[in-house]
Biopython code that builds the backbone (N, CA, C, O; Angstrom):
import numpy as np
from Bio.PDB.StructureBuilder import StructureBuilder

atoms = [
    (1, "MET", "N", (-4.436, -9.049, 4.033)),
    (1, "MET", "CA", (-3.748, -9.022, 5.307)),
    (1, "MET", "C", (-3.822, -7.584, 5.825)),
    (1, "MET", "O", (-3.433, -6.663, 5.106)),
    (2, "PRO", "N", (-4.311, -7.362, 7.055)),
    (2, "PRO", "CA", (-4.416, -5.957, 7.533)),
    (2, "PRO", "C", (-3.047, -5.426, 7.809)),
    (2, "PRO", "O", (-2.082, -6.180, 7.938)),
    (3, "GLY", "N", (-2.964, -4.074, 7.903)),
    (3, "GLY", "CA", (-1.679, -3.440, 8.105)),
    (3, "GLY", "C", (-1.250, -3.612, 9.566)),
    (3, "GLY", "O", (-2.013, -4.122, 10.387)),
    (4, "GLY", "N", (-0.050, -3.191, 9.878)),
    (4, "GLY", "CA", (0.466, -3.274, 11.232)),
    (4, "GLY", "C", (1.856, -3.821, 11.244)),
    (4, "GLY", "O", (2.422, -4.101, 10.187)),
    (5, "HIS", "N", (2.422, -3.979, 12.413)),
    (5, "HIS", "CA", (3.797, -4.452, 12.514)),
    (5, "HIS", "C", (3.948, -5.961, 12.283)),
    (5, "HIS", "O", (4.928, -6.385, 11.670)),
    (6, "SER", "N", (3.000, -6.781, 12.759)),
    (6, "SER", "CA", (3.168, -8.240, 12.560)),
    (6, "SER", "C", (3.126, -8.593, 11.083)),
    (6, "SER", "O", (4.009, -9.322, 10.629)),
    (7, "PRO", "N", (2.137, -8.116, 10.287)),
    (7, "PRO", "CA", (2.183, -8.423, 8.887)),
    (7, "PRO", "C", (3.415, -7.838, 8.191)),
    (7, "PRO", "O", (3.886, -8.389, 7.197)),
    (8, "ASP", "N", (3.933, -6.731, 8.707)),
    (8, "ASP", "CA", (5.130, -6.150, 8.143)),
    (8, "ASP", "C", (6.302, -7.104, 8.341)),
    (8, "ASP", "O", (7.105, -7.290, 7.427)),
    (9, "ARG", "N", (6.410, -7.698, 9.498)),
    (9, "ARG", "CA", (7.472, -8.685, 9.740)),
    (9, "ARG", "C", (7.225, -9.908, 8.884)),
    (9, "ARG", "O", (8.192, -10.463, 8.362)),
    (10, "LEU", "N", (6.021, -10.358, 8.706)),
    (10, "LEU", "CA", (5.725, -11.531, 7.879)),
    (10, "LEU", "C", (6.124, -11.283, 6.451)),
    (10, "LEU", "O", (6.645, -12.184, 5.795)),
    (11, "ARG", "N", (5.890, -10.058, 5.934)),
    (11, "ARG", "CA", (6.271, -9.731, 4.551)),
    (11, "ARG", "C", (7.796, -9.851, 4.304)),
    (11, "ARG", "O", (8.252, -10.075, 3.183)),
    (12, "ALA", "N", (8.532, -9.696, 5.371)),
    (12, "ALA", "CA", (10.027, -9.733, 5.277)),
    (12, "ALA", "C", (10.546, -11.176, 5.242)),
    (12, "ALA", "O", (11.729, -11.400, 4.983)),
    (13, "GLN", "N", (9.665, -12.160, 5.502)),
    (13, "GLN", "CA", (10.096, -13.573, 5.530)),
    (13, "GLN", "C", (9.946, -14.152, 4.119)),
    (13, "GLN", "O", (8.855, -14.187, 3.550)),
    (14, "GLU", "N", (11.062, -14.596, 3.590)),
    (14, "GLU", "CA", (11.062, -15.152, 2.220)),
    (14, "GLU", "C", (10.095, -16.301, 2.031)),
    (14, "GLU", "O", (9.418, -16.334, 1.003)),
    (15, "PRO", "N", (9.981, -17.257, 2.963)),
    (15, "PRO", "CA", (9.020, -18.352, 2.746)),
    (15, "PRO", "C", (7.570, -17.840, 2.622)),
    (15, "PRO", "O", (6.790, -18.380, 1.837)),
    (16, "ALA", "N", (7.217, -16.818, 3.383)),
    (16, "ALA", "CA", (5.873, -16.278, 3.275)),
    (16, "ALA", "C", (5.668, -15.610, 1.906)),
    (16, "ALA", "O", (4.619, -15.783, 1.286)),
    (17, "VAL", "N", (6.647, -14.862, 1.444)),
    (17, "VAL", "CA", (6.566, -14.213, 0.149)),
    (17, "VAL", "C", (6.477, -15.263, -0.965)),
    (17, "VAL", "O", (5.678, -15.114, -1.889)),
    (18, "ASP", "N", (7.294, -16.327, -0.884)),
    (18, "ASP", "CA", (7.261, -17.405, -1.849)),
    (18, "ASP", "C", (5.895, -18.082, -1.897)),
    (18, "ASP", "O", (5.388, -18.417, -2.968)),
    (19, "PHE", "N", (5.315, -18.275, -0.720)),
    (19, "PHE", "CA", (3.977, -18.917, -0.634)),
    (19, "PHE", "C", (2.926, -18.045, -1.334)),
    (19, "PHE", "O", (2.128, -18.562, -2.116)),
    (20, "VAL", "N", (2.912, -16.764, -1.073)),
    (20, "VAL", "CA", (1.948, -15.883, -1.750)),
    (20, "VAL", "C", (2.235, -15.806, -3.204)),
    (20, "VAL", "O", (1.292, -15.794, -3.994)),
    (21, "ARG", "N", (3.494, -15.752, -3.631)),
    (21, "ARG", "CA", (3.844, -15.702, -5.028)),
    (21, "ARG", "C", (3.332, -16.959, -5.771)),
    (21, "ARG", "O", (2.838, -16.859, -6.894)),
    (22, "ALA", "N", (3.454, -18.121, -5.144)),
    (22, "ALA", "CA", (3.001, -19.363, -5.755)),
    (22, "ALA", "C", (1.465, -19.362, -5.949)),
    (22, "ALA", "O", (0.963, -19.864, -6.955)),
    (23, "PHE", "N", (0.737, -18.796, -4.981)),
    (23, "PHE", "CA", (-0.702, -18.685, -5.146)),
    (23, "PHE", "C", (-1.045, -17.736, -6.330)),
    (23, "PHE", "O", (-1.910, -18.023, -7.159)),
    (24, "PHE", "N", (-0.335, -16.617, -6.360)),
    (24, "PHE", "CA", (-0.609, -15.641, -7.425)),
    (24, "PHE", "C", (-0.329, -16.254, -8.831)),
    (24, "PHE", "O", (-1.101, -16.058, -9.769)),
    (25, "GLN", "N", (0.773, -16.984, -8.940)),
    (25, "GLN", "CA", (1.154, -17.538, -10.213)),
    (25, "GLN", "C", (0.227, -18.695, -10.659)),
    (25, "GLN", "O", (0.151, -19.028, -11.842)),
    (26, "SER", "N", (-0.453, -19.275, -9.703)),
    (26, "SER", "CA", (-1.431, -20.343, -10.087)),
    (26, "SER", "C", (-2.856, -19.807, -10.121)),
    (26, "SER", "O", (-3.822, -20.564, -10.022)),
    (27, "ASP", "N", (-2.971, -18.474, -10.264)),
    (27, "ASP", "CA", (-4.271, -17.792, -10.400)),
    (27, "ASP", "C", (-5.205, -18.055, -9.248)),
    (27, "ASP", "O", (-6.418, -18.077, -9.452)),
    (28, "LYS", "N", (-4.705, -18.252, -8.058)),
    (28, "LYS", "CA", (-5.536, -18.374, -6.859)),
    (28, "LYS", "C", (-5.696, -17.014, -6.234)),
    (28, "LYS", "O", (-4.833, -16.157, -6.419)),
    (29, "PRO", "N", (-6.778, -16.777, -5.492)),
    (29, "PRO", "CA", (-6.972, -15.440, -4.918)),
    (29, "PRO", "C", (-5.876, -15.087, -3.883)),
    (29, "PRO", "O", (-5.483, -15.913, -3.060)),
    (30, "VAL", "N", (-5.418, -13.868, -3.958)),
    (30, "VAL", "CA", (-4.402, -13.369, -3.041)),
    (30, "VAL", "C", (-4.891, -12.045, -2.450)),
    (30, "VAL", "O", (-5.320, -11.153, -3.182)),
    (31, "ALA", "N", (-4.823, -11.924, -1.145)),
    (31, "ALA", "CA", (-5.215, -10.646, -0.506)),
    (31, "ALA", "C", (-4.076, -9.654, -0.665)),
    (31, "ALA", "O", (-2.916, -10.035, -0.820)),
    (32, "ALA", "N", (-4.427, -8.376, -0.622)),
    (32, "ALA", "CA", (-3.431, -7.354, -0.726)),
    (32, "ALA", "C", (-2.620, -7.255, 0.554)),
    (32, "ALA", "O", (-3.166, -7.318, 1.655)),
    (33, "ILE", "N", (-1.319, -7.103, 0.400)),
    (33, "ILE", "CA", (-0.443, -6.893, 1.550)),
    (33, "ILE", "C", (-0.299, -5.361, 1.696)),
    (33, "ILE", "O", (0.216, -4.687, 0.803)),
    (34, "CYS", "N", (-0.754, -4.846, 2.812)),
    (34, "CYS", "CA", (-0.866, -3.400, 3.001)),
    (34, "CYS", "C", (-0.088, -2.945, 4.206)),
    (34, "CYS", "O", (0.439, -3.745, 4.980)),
    (35, "HIS", "N", (-0.031, -1.673, 4.339)),
    (35, "HIS", "CA", (0.675, -1.057, 5.502)),
    (35, "HIS", "C", (-0.354, -0.342, 6.386)),
    (35, "HIS", "O", (-1.365, 0.173, 5.909)),
    (36, "GLY", "N", (-0.061, -0.329, 7.672)),
    (36, "GLY", "CA", (-0.875, 0.439, 8.612)),
    (36, "GLY", "C", (-0.442, 1.894, 8.611)),
    (36, "GLY", "O", (0.658, 2.225, 8.169)),
    (37, "PRO", "N", (-1.300, 2.746, 9.100)),
    (37, "PRO", "CA", (-0.995, 4.191, 9.055)),
    (37, "PRO", "C", (0.142, 4.571, 10.013)),
    (37, "PRO", "O", (0.676, 5.677, 9.927)),
    (38, "GLN", "N", (0.506, 3.681, 10.903)),
    (38, "GLN", "CA", (1.553, 4.029, 11.911)),
    (38, "GLN", "C", (2.962, 3.801, 11.417)),
    (38, "GLN", "O", (3.909, 4.157, 12.118)),
    (39, "LEU", "N", (3.151, 3.212, 10.216)),
    (39, "LEU", "CA", (4.515, 2.956, 9.752)),
    (39, "LEU", "C", (5.159, 4.248, 9.289)),
    (39, "LEU", "O", (4.503, 5.110, 8.704)),
    (40, "PHE", "N", (6.457, 4.372, 9.557)),
    (40, "PHE", "CA", (7.205, 5.538, 9.136)),
    (40, "PHE", "C", (7.558, 5.443, 7.678)),
    (40, "PHE", "O", (7.663, 4.347, 7.127)),
    (41, "LEU", "N", (7.746, 6.606, 7.037)),
    (41, "LEU", "CA", (7.991, 6.623, 5.573)),
    (41, "LEU", "C", (9.154, 5.729, 5.132)),
    (41, "LEU", "O", (9.007, 5.055, 4.112)),
    (42, "PRO", "N", (10.301, 5.673, 5.824)),
    (42, "PRO", "CA", (11.332, 4.779, 5.352)),
    (42, "PRO", "C", (10.949, 3.283, 5.305)),
    (42, "PRO", "O", (11.397, 2.529, 4.442)),
    (43, "GLU", "N", (10.105, 2.895, 6.269)),
    (43, "GLU", "CA", (9.591, 1.494, 6.278)),
    (43, "GLU", "C", (8.706, 1.225, 5.087)),
    (43, "GLU", "O", (8.775, 0.165, 4.464)),
    (44, "VAL", "N", (7.845, 2.234, 4.770)),
    (44, "VAL", "CA", (6.948, 2.100, 3.621)),
    (44, "VAL", "C", (7.776, 2.044, 2.327)),
    (44, "VAL", "O", (7.560, 1.186, 1.471)),
    (45, "ALA", "N", (8.738, 2.991, 2.208)),
    (45, "ALA", "CA", (9.596, 3.028, 1.015)),
    (45, "ALA", "C", (10.394, 1.743, 0.798)),
    (45, "ALA", "O", (10.532, 1.254, -0.323)),
    (46, "THR", "N", (10.914, 1.213, 1.907)),
    (46, "THR", "CA", (11.664, -0.046, 1.807)),
    (46, "THR", "C", (10.802, -1.214, 1.297)),
    (46, "THR", "O", (11.242, -2.001, 0.458)),
    (47, "GLN", "N", (9.597, -1.312, 1.804)),
    (47, "GLN", "CA", (8.702, -2.385, 1.377)),
    (47, "GLN", "C", (8.292, -2.167, -0.118)),
    (47, "GLN", "O", (8.158, -3.125, -0.880)),
    (48, "MET", "N", (8.105, -0.905, -0.497)),
    (48, "MET", "CA", (7.751, -0.646, -1.877)),
    (48, "MET", "C", (8.881, -1.089, -2.813)),
    (48, "MET", "O", (8.631, -1.656, -3.876)),
    (49, "ARG", "N", (10.136, -0.821, -2.401)),
    (49, "ARG", "CA", (11.270, -1.218, -3.208)),
    (49, "ARG", "C", (11.434, -2.729, -3.231)),
    (49, "ARG", "O", (11.651, -3.316, -4.292)),
    (50, "LEU", "N", (11.330, -3.369, -2.057)),
    (50, "LEU", "CA", (11.509, -4.830, -2.021)),
    (50, "LEU", "C", (10.446, -5.551, -2.829)),
    (50, "LEU", "O", (10.730, -6.605, -3.398)),
    (51, "ASN", "N", (9.216, -5.015, -2.902)),
    (51, "ASN", "CA", (8.136, -5.662, -3.609)),
    (51, "ASN", "C", (7.922, -5.059, -5.014)),
    (51, "ASN", "O", (6.961, -5.411, -5.699)),
    (52, "ASP", "N", (8.802, -4.169, -5.429)),
    (52, "ASP", "CA", (8.738, -3.545, -6.750)),
    (52, "ASP", "C", (7.372, -2.911, -7.010)),
    (52, "ASP", "O", (6.778, -3.062, -8.078)),
    (53, "ASN", "N", (6.892, -2.181, -5.967)),
    (53, "ASN", "CA", (5.610, -1.457, -6.083)),
    (53, "ASN", "C", (5.865, 0.050, -6.097)),
    (53, "ASN", "O", (6.830, 0.529, -5.501)),
    (54, "ASP", "N", (4.990, 0.797, -6.785)),
    (54, "ASP", "CA", (5.124, 2.210, -6.720)),
    (54, "ASP", "C", (4.060, 2.847, -5.822)),
    (54, "ASP", "O", (3.971, 4.069, -5.699)),
    (55, "SER", "N", (3.255, 1.977, -5.198)),
    (55, "SER", "CA", (2.243, 2.455, -4.261)),
    (55, "SER", "C", (1.821, 1.311, -3.353)),
    (55, "SER", "O", (1.975, 0.143, -3.711)),
    (56, "VAL", "N", (1.289, 1.640, -2.183)),
    (56, "VAL", "CA", (0.718, 0.661, -1.292)),
    (56, "VAL", "C", (-0.533, 1.202, -0.646)),
    (56, "VAL", "O", (-0.652, 2.405, -0.413)),
    (57, "ALA", "N", (-1.458, 0.323, -0.357)),
    (57, "ALA", "CA", (-2.677, 0.703, 0.370)),
    (57, "ALA", "C", (-2.342, 0.879, 1.857)),
    (57, "ALA", "O", (-1.526, 0.157, 2.430)),
    (58, "VAL", "N", (-3.015, 1.875, 2.452)),
    (58, "VAL", "CA", (-2.838, 2.079, 3.891)),
    (58, "VAL", "C", (-4.172, 1.629, 4.561)),
    (58, "VAL", "O", (-5.236, 2.181, 4.281)),
    (59, "MET", "N", (-4.080, 0.641, 5.426)),
    (59, "MET", "CA", (-5.258, -0.014, 6.007)),
    (59, "MET", "C", (-5.260, 0.153, 7.488)),
    (59, "MET", "O", (-4.206, 0.322, 8.101)),
    (60, "ALA", "N", (-6.439, 0.107, 8.084)),
    (60, "ALA", "CA", (-6.645, 0.049, 9.511)),
    (60, "ALA", "C", (-7.905, -0.733, 9.782)),
    (60, "ALA", "O", (-8.979, -0.378, 9.298)),
    (61, "GLU", "N", (-7.777, -1.823, 10.573)),
    (61, "GLU", "CA", (-8.953, -2.627, 10.898)),
    (61, "GLU", "C", (-9.744, -3.040, 9.627)),
    (61, "GLU", "O", (-10.959, -2.849, 9.582)),
    (62, "ASP", "N", (-9.101, -3.578, 8.642)),
    (62, "ASP", "CA", (-9.735, -4.050, 7.404)),
    (62, "ASP", "C", (-10.428, -2.915, 6.619)),
    (62, "ASP", "O", (-11.299, -3.188, 5.793)),
    (63, "ARG", "N", (-10.068, -1.707, 6.856)),
    (63, "ARG", "CA", (-10.678, -0.605, 6.157)),
    (63, "ARG", "C", (-9.586, 0.204, 5.391)),
    (63, "ARG", "O", (-8.540, 0.537, 5.947)),
    (64, "LEU", "N", (-9.860, 0.497, 4.137)),
    (64, "LEU", "CA", (-8.930, 1.269, 3.323)),
    (64, "LEU", "C", (-8.994, 2.707, 3.746)),
    (64, "LEU", "O", (-10.026, 3.367, 3.627)),
    (65, "LEU", "N", (-7.840, 3.198, 4.260)),
    (65, "LEU", "CA", (-7.771, 4.592, 4.672)),
    (65, "LEU", "C", (-7.264, 5.527, 3.549)),
    (65, "LEU", "O", (-7.670, 6.681, 3.408)),
    (66, "GLY", "N", (-6.335, 4.924, 2.758)),
    (66, "GLY", "CA", (-5.732, 5.761, 1.697)),
    (66, "GLY", "C", (-4.701, 4.926, 0.943)),
    (66, "GLY", "O", (-4.600, 3.706, 1.078)),
    (67, "ILE", "N", (-3.955, 5.660, 0.152)),
    (67, "ILE", "CA", (-2.884, 5.026, -0.655)),
    (67, "ILE", "C", (-1.674, 5.963, -0.570)),
    (67, "ILE", "O", (-1.810, 7.185, -0.631)),
    (68, "ILE", "N", (-0.503, 5.369, -0.430)),
    (68, "ILE", "CA", (0.725, 6.169, -0.430)),
    (68, "ILE", "C", (1.541, 5.720, -1.654)),
    (68, "ILE", "O", (1.736, 4.530, -1.901)),
    (69, "THR", "N", (2.007, 6.729, -2.410)),
    (69, "THR", "CA", (2.714, 6.488, -3.653)),
    (69, "THR", "C", (4.125, 7.029, -3.571)),
    (69, "THR", "O", (4.489, 7.704, -2.608)),
    (70, "GLU", "N", (4.926, 6.726, -4.600)),
    (70, "GLU", "CA", (6.252, 7.294, -4.674)),
    (70, "GLU", "C", (6.176, 8.809, -4.654)),
    (70, "GLU", "O", (7.025, 9.465, -4.050)),
    (71, "ARG", "N", (5.165, 9.376, -5.311)),
    (71, "ARG", "CA", (5.023, 10.822, -5.366)),
    (71, "ARG", "C", (4.766, 11.405, -3.969)),
    (71, "ARG", "O", (5.254, 12.482, -3.626)),
    (72, "ASP", "N", (4.008, 10.680, -3.197)),
    (72, "ASP", "CA", (3.756, 11.161, -1.778)),
    (72, "ASP", "C", (5.030, 11.197, -0.985)),
    (72, "ASP", "O", (5.242, 12.120, -0.199)),
    (73, "ILE", "N", (5.921, 10.177, -1.176)),
    (73, "ILE", "CA", (7.183, 10.176, -0.449)),
    (73, "ILE", "C", (8.077, 11.309, -0.958)),
    (73, "ILE", "O", (8.765, 11.941, -0.157)),
    (74, "VAL", "N", (8.087, 11.582, -2.259)),
    (74, "VAL", "CA", (8.853, 12.650, -2.828)),
    (74, "VAL", "C", (8.337, 13.990, -2.250)),
    (74, "VAL", "O", (9.132, 14.870, -1.921)),
    (75, "ARG", "N", (7.043, 14.129, -2.135)),
    (75, "ARG", "CA", (6.419, 15.329, -1.557)),
    (75, "ARG", "C", (6.872, 15.527, -0.122)),
    (75, "ARG", "O", (7.149, 16.652, 0.294)),
    (76, "ALA", "N", (6.948, 14.458, 0.625)),
    (76, "ALA", "CA", (7.387, 14.571, 2.052)),
    (76, "ALA", "C", (8.843, 15.036, 2.111)),
    (76, "ALA", "O", (9.187, 15.888, 2.931)),
    (77, "ILE", "N", (9.675, 14.497, 1.272)),
    (77, "ILE", "CA", (11.078, 14.893, 1.230)),
    (77, "ILE", "C", (11.207, 16.349, 0.808)),
    (77, "ILE", "O", (11.979, 17.102, 1.402)),
    (78, "ALA", "N", (10.460, 16.748, -0.209)),
    (78, "ALA", "CA", (10.483, 18.142, -0.675)),
    (78, "ALA", "C", (10.017, 19.130, 0.381)),
    (78, "ALA", "O", (10.473, 20.272, 0.435)),
    (79, "ASP", "N", (9.071, 18.649, 1.246)),
    (79, "ASP", "CA", (8.566, 19.481, 2.330)),
    (79, "ASP", "C", (9.549, 19.527, 3.507)),
    (79, "ASP", "O", (9.284, 20.149, 4.536)),
    (80, "ASP", "N", (10.683, 18.855, 3.325)),
    (80, "ASP", "CA", (11.777, 18.898, 4.317)),
    (80, "ASP", "C", (11.327, 18.344, 5.690)),
    (80, "ASP", "O", (11.699, 18.885, 6.731)),
    (81, "VAL", "N", (10.526, 17.262, 5.678)),
    (81, "VAL", "CA", (10.176, 16.652, 6.926)),
    (81, "VAL", "C", (11.203, 15.580, 7.272)),
    (81, "VAL", "O", (11.935, 15.100, 6.406)),
    (82, "ASP", "N", (11.245, 15.207, 8.571)),
    (82, "ASP", "CA", (12.111, 14.125, 8.958)),
    (82, "ASP", "C", (11.366, 12.825, 8.747)),
    (82, "ASP", "O", (10.435, 12.525, 9.495)),
    (83, "PRO", "N", (11.755, 12.033, 7.732)),
    (83, "PRO", "CA", (11.007, 10.827, 7.417)),
    (83, "PRO", "C", (11.002, 9.825, 8.546)),
    (83, "PRO", "O", (10.104, 8.985, 8.612)),
    (84, "GLN", "N", (11.972, 9.884, 9.436)),
    (84, "GLN", "CA", (12.024, 8.968, 10.580)),
    (84, "GLN", "C", (10.930, 9.312, 11.610)),
    (84, "GLN", "O", (10.672, 8.522, 12.518)),
    (85, "ARG", "N", (10.305, 10.455, 11.477)),
    (85, "ARG", "CA", (9.290, 10.861, 12.423)),
    (85, "ARG", "C", (7.926, 11.033, 11.833)),
    (85, "ARG", "O", (6.972, 11.376, 12.531)),
    (86, "VAL", "N", (7.826, 10.791, 10.523)),
    (86, "VAL", "CA", (6.538, 11.018, 9.835)),
    (86, "VAL", "C", (5.942, 9.687, 9.426)),
    (86, "VAL", "O", (6.616, 8.869, 8.799)),
    (87, "THR", "N", (4.702, 9.464, 9.768)),
    (87, "THR", "CA", (4.004, 8.218, 9.452)),
    (87, "THR", "C", (3.251, 8.325, 8.145)),
    (87, "THR", "O", (2.988, 9.414, 7.634)),
    (88, "ALA", "N", (2.915, 7.169, 7.625)),
    (88, "ALA", "CA", (2.256, 7.069, 6.308)),
    (88, "ALA", "C", (0.962, 7.880, 6.226)),
    (88, "ALA", "O", (0.669, 8.469, 5.185)),
    (89, "ASN", "N", (0.193, 7.917, 7.304)),
    (89, "ASN", "CA", (-1.096, 8.587, 7.282)),
    (89, "ASN", "C", (-0.992, 10.082, 7.051)),
    (89, "ASN", "O", (-1.955, 10.715, 6.618)),
    (90, "LEU", "N", (0.208, 10.669, 7.346)),
    (90, "LEU", "CA", (0.336, 12.116, 7.179)),
    (90, "LEU", "C", (0.590, 12.516, 5.731)),
    (90, "LEU", "O", (0.370, 13.669, 5.357)),
    (91, "PHE", "N", (1.044, 11.585, 4.926)),
    (91, "PHE", "CA", (1.337, 11.952, 3.539)),
    (91, "PHE", "C", (0.570, 11.061, 2.499)),
    (91, "PHE", "O", (0.796, 11.183, 1.295)),
    (92, "MET", "N", (-0.284, 10.222, 2.959)),
    (92, "MET", "CA", (-1.057, 9.381, 2.058)),
    (92, "MET", "C", (-2.126, 10.216, 1.381)),
    (92, "MET", "O", (-2.481, 11.295, 1.856)),
    (93, "SER", "N", (-2.634, 9.713, 0.271)),
    (93, "SER", "CA", (-3.809, 10.278, -0.375)),
    (93, "SER", "C", (-4.983, 9.537, 0.239)),
    (93, "SER", "O", (-5.162, 8.342, 0.005)),
    (94, "ALA", "N", (-5.790, 10.252, 1.030)),
    (94, "ALA", "CA", (-6.873, 9.646, 1.790)),
    (94, "ALA", "C", (-8.091, 9.353, 0.884)),
    (94, "ALA", "O", (-8.310, 10.005, -0.137)),
    (95, "ASP", "N", (-8.845, 8.370, 1.300)),
    (95, "ASP", "CA", (-10.107, 7.990, 0.683)),
    (95, "ASP", "C", (-10.012, 7.833, -0.820)),
    (95, "ASP", "O", (-10.738, 8.520, -1.539)),
    (96, "PRO", "N", (-9.151, 6.962, -1.334)),
    (96, "PRO", "CA", (-9.055, 6.760, -2.776)),
    (96, "PRO", "C", (-10.306, 6.147, -3.318)),
    (96, "PRO", "O", (-11.000, 5.411, -2.616)),
    (97, "LEU", "N", (-10.616, 6.450, -4.604)),
    (97, "LEU", "CA", (-11.773, 5.830, -5.238)),
    (97, "LEU", "C", (-11.487, 4.379, -5.463)),
    (97, "LEU", "O", (-10.358, 3.988, -5.762)),
    (98, "THR", "N", (-12.516, 3.582, -5.319)),
    (98, "THR", "CA", (-12.434, 2.141, -5.561)),
    (98, "THR", "C", (-13.564, 1.702, -6.454)),
    (98, "THR", "O", (-14.542, 2.427, -6.638)),
    (99, "THR", "N", (-13.435, 0.546, -6.998)),
    (99, "THR", "CA", (-14.483, -0.028, -7.831)),
    (99, "THR", "C", (-14.496, -1.554, -7.682)),
    (99, "THR", "O", (-13.569, -2.143, -7.126)),
    (100, "ASP", "N", (-15.537, -2.167, -8.179)),
    (100, "ASP", "CA", (-15.630, -3.613, -8.146)),
    (100, "ASP", "C", (-14.830, -4.200, -9.291)),
    (100, "ASP", "O", (-14.627, -3.550, -10.317)),
    (101, "LEU", "N", (-14.371, -5.441, -9.111)),
    (101, "LEU", "CA", (-13.587, -6.055, -10.141)),
    (101, "LEU", "C", (-14.326, -6.239, -11.449)),
    (101, "LEU", "O", (-13.717, -6.181, -12.517)),
    (102, "ASP", "N", (-15.653, -6.464, -11.383)),
    (102, "ASP", "CA", (-16.462, -6.685, -12.593)),
    (102, "ASP", "C", (-16.908, -5.415, -13.284)),
    (102, "ASP", "O", (-17.563, -5.479, -14.324)),
    (103, "GLN", "N", (-16.564, -4.246, -12.722)),
    (103, "GLN", "CA", (-16.991, -3.005, -13.332)),
    (103, "GLN", "C", (-16.087, -2.657, -14.514)),
    (103, "GLN", "O", (-14.878, -2.881, -14.469)),
    (104, "ASP", "N", (-16.684, -2.111, -15.566)),
    (104, "ASP", "CA", (-15.933, -1.721, -16.775)),
    (104, "ASP", "C", (-14.952, -0.617, -16.467)),
    (104, "ASP", "O", (-15.240, 0.273, -15.666)),
    (105, "VAL", "N", (-13.802, -0.669, -17.094)),
    (105, "VAL", "CA", (-12.755, 0.333, -16.826)),
    (105, "VAL", "C", (-13.229, 1.724, -17.184)),
    (105, "VAL", "O", (-12.763, 2.679, -16.563)),
    (106, "SER", "N", (-14.113, 1.903, -18.130)),
    (106, "SER", "CA", (-14.598, 3.247, -18.511)),
    (106, "SER", "C", (-15.384, 3.844, -17.322)),
    (106, "SER", "O", (-15.301, 5.047, -17.074)),
    (107, "VAL", "N", (-16.128, 3.027, -16.606)),
    (107, "VAL", "CA", (-16.831, 3.523, -15.397)),
    (107, "VAL", "C", (-15.824, 4.061, -14.366)),
    (107, "VAL", "O", (-16.016, 5.135, -13.795)),
    (108, "ALA", "N", (-14.809, 3.335, -14.153)),
    (108, "ALA", "CA", (-13.770, 3.787, -13.201)),
    (108, "ALA", "C", (-13.104, 5.054, -13.669)),
    (108, "ALA", "O", (-12.814, 5.924, -12.848)),
    (109, "ALA", "N", (-12.849, 5.196, -14.957)),
    (109, "ALA", "CA", (-12.215, 6.403, -15.515)),
    (109, "ALA", "C", (-13.164, 7.604, -15.299)),
    (109, "ALA", "O", (-12.706, 8.684, -14.928)),
    (110, "ILE", "N", (-14.420, 7.432, -15.518)),
    (110, "ILE", "CA", (-15.381, 8.544, -15.328)),
    (110, "ILE", "C", (-15.448, 8.930, -13.864)),
    (110, "ILE", "O", (-15.506, 10.119, -13.550)),
    (111, "ARG", "N", (-15.442, 7.965, -12.961)),
    (111, "ARG", "CA", (-15.456, 8.255, -11.550)),
    (111, "ARG", "C", (-14.196, 9.096, -11.174)),
    (111, "ARG", "O", (-14.283, 10.022, -10.368)),
    (112, "MET", "N", (-13.081, 8.768, -11.749)),
    (112, "MET", "CA", (-11.841, 9.501, -11.424)),
    (112, "MET", "C", (-11.897, 10.936, -11.912)),
    (112, "MET", "O", (-11.251, 11.807, -11.328)),
    (113, "LEU", "N", (-12.646, 11.202, -12.957)),
    (113, "LEU", "CA", (-12.739, 12.566, -13.514)),
    (113, "LEU", "C", (-13.713, 13.410, -12.700)),
    (113, "LEU", "O", (-13.606, 14.636, -12.717)),
    (114, "ASP", "N", (-14.629, 12.817, -12.009)),
    (114, "ASP", "CA", (-15.642, 13.565, -11.222)),
    (114, "ASP", "C", (-15.010, 14.272, -10.029)),
    (114, "ASP", "O", (-15.708, 14.940, -9.266)),
]
sb = StructureBuilder()
sb.init_structure("model")
sb.init_model(0)
sb.init_chain("A")
sb.init_seg("    ")
for serial, (resi, resn, name, xyz) in enumerate(atoms, 1):
    if name == "N":
        sb.init_residue(resn, " ", resi, " ")
    sb.init_atom(name, np.array(xyz, "f"), 0.0, 1.0, " ", f" {name:<3s}", serial, name[0])
structure = sb.get_structure()
């Protein structure tokens, strides 16, 4: 599901979350629920807490822009920014490394070291 405000509202609806959870538990494919770069840090942090995630992908038009983690949010707070005015794209880690599902974990580890 691409990022943005509509998917963000959908993620807050319990029936939608239950539907996705049922697919996941039955080993059916589930798309990542991501955030758009325009969301403010408190919105991102709230969704991370509600979904028990320590990171979320930041997407725009079906393209991975970056990833925002708990550490990124801590960094924003330590930098004394106003989280109500700072969007995810300003504190995300841009262009994260990705790999295919069928690739061996050692290949991914080597890519991360490069």
